[in-house]
C-alpha positions as CSV (number, residue, x, y, z in Angstrom):
1,M,-9.7,8.4,-11.0
2,K,-11.5,5.3,-10.1
3,Q,-8.2,4.1,-8.9
4,K,-7.3,6.8,-6.9
5,I,-10.8,6.9,-5.4
6,R,-10.0,3.1,-4.6
7,D,-6.7,4.0,-3.0
8,I,-8.6,6.8,-0.8
9,L,-11.0,3.7,0.3
10,V,-7.9,1.7,1.1
11,K,-6.4,4.8,3.1
12,H,-9.5,6.0,5.0
13,G,-12.2,3.6,4.1
14,G,-11.4,0.9,7.1
15,L,-13.4,-1.2,5.2
16,P,-13.5,-5.5,6.1
17,V,-13.1,-6.5,2.9
18,P,-10.7,-5.8,0.2
19,V,-11.2,-2.8,-1.8
20,E,-9.8,-4.3,-5.2
21,Q,-12.3,-7.0,-4.6
22,L,-15.2,-4.2,-5.0
23,A,-17.0,-3.6,-7.8
24,D,-17.4,-0.1,-8.9
25,D,-21.0,-0.4,-8.5
26,A,-21.0,-2.3,-5.1
27,D,-22.5,-0.8,-2.1
28,L,-20.0,0.9,0.1
29,Y,-22.0,0.7,3.4
30,A,-23.0,-2.6,2.8
31,A,-19.5,-3.4,2.7
32,G,-19.0,-2.2,6.2
33,L,-18.2,1.6,5.4
34,S,-19.2,3.7,8.4
35,S,-20.7,7.4,8.2
36,F,-17.4,8.7,10.5
37,A,-15.3,6.7,7.4
38,S,-17.0,8.5,4.8
39,V,-16.1,11.5,6.2
40,Q,-12.9,10.6,6.2
41,V,-13.1,9.4,2.7
42,M,-14.8,13.0,1.6
43,L,-11.5,14.5,3.1
44,G,-9.5,12.4,1.4
45,I,-10.8,12.7,-2.2
46,E,-10.9,16.7,-1.7
47,D,-7.5,16.8,-1.0
48,A,-6.3,14.6,-3.6
49,F,-8.5,16.1,-6.4
50,D,-8.6,19.4,-5.2
51,V,-12.2,20.1,-4.9
52,E,-14.8,21.2,-2.0
53,F,-18.3,19.0,-2.1
54,P,-21.0,21.3,-1.6
55,D,-23.6,20.6,0.9
56,N,-26.4,18.9,-1.8
57,L,-23.5,16.2,-2.4
58,L,-23.1,15.8,1.3
59,N,-24.9,12.8,1.3
60,R,-25.2,9.1,2.0
61,K,-25.9,8.2,-2.1
62,S,-22.8,10.4,-3.2
63,F,-20.8,8.0,-1.3
64,Q,-22.8,4.8,-1.9
65,S,-20.3,3.4,-4.1
66,I,-16.8,3.9,-6.5
67,E,-19.0,4.8,-9.4
68,A,-21.3,7.1,-7.4
69,V,-17.8,8.6,-5.8
70,A,-16.3,9.1,-9.4
71,R,-19.7,10.9,-10.8
72,A,-19.8,13.5,-7.9
73,V,-15.9,14.0,-8.5
74,E,-16.0,14.4,-12.0
75,S,-19.1,17.2,-11.5
76,L,-16.8,19.2,-9.1
77,V,-13.7,19.0,-11.2
78,G,-16.1,20.2,-14.3
79,N,-17.4,22.4,-12.0
80,A,-13.7,23.9,-10.8
81,E,-12.4,24.0,-14.0
82,A,-15.2,25.8,-15.4
83,A,-15.0,28.4,-12.5
84,E,-11.5,29.1,-13.7
């Protein structure tokens, strides 16, 4: 999952640093993630994982790091599977 998130960051994040050099807990905003890019990353994640971010997860904290994104996606995937 984290590798898929990294791939999405490479494609949509526009980070000035190589994503593969970032630790899972590195601050993506400090690494150069803009608010606009975070929306693009969110859309890429929704598409890749077939989930939809609810309003309560649409915040800076949810996209602060690769680890934070993975936790959010895991909670959404779990909720989607539970709803089926």
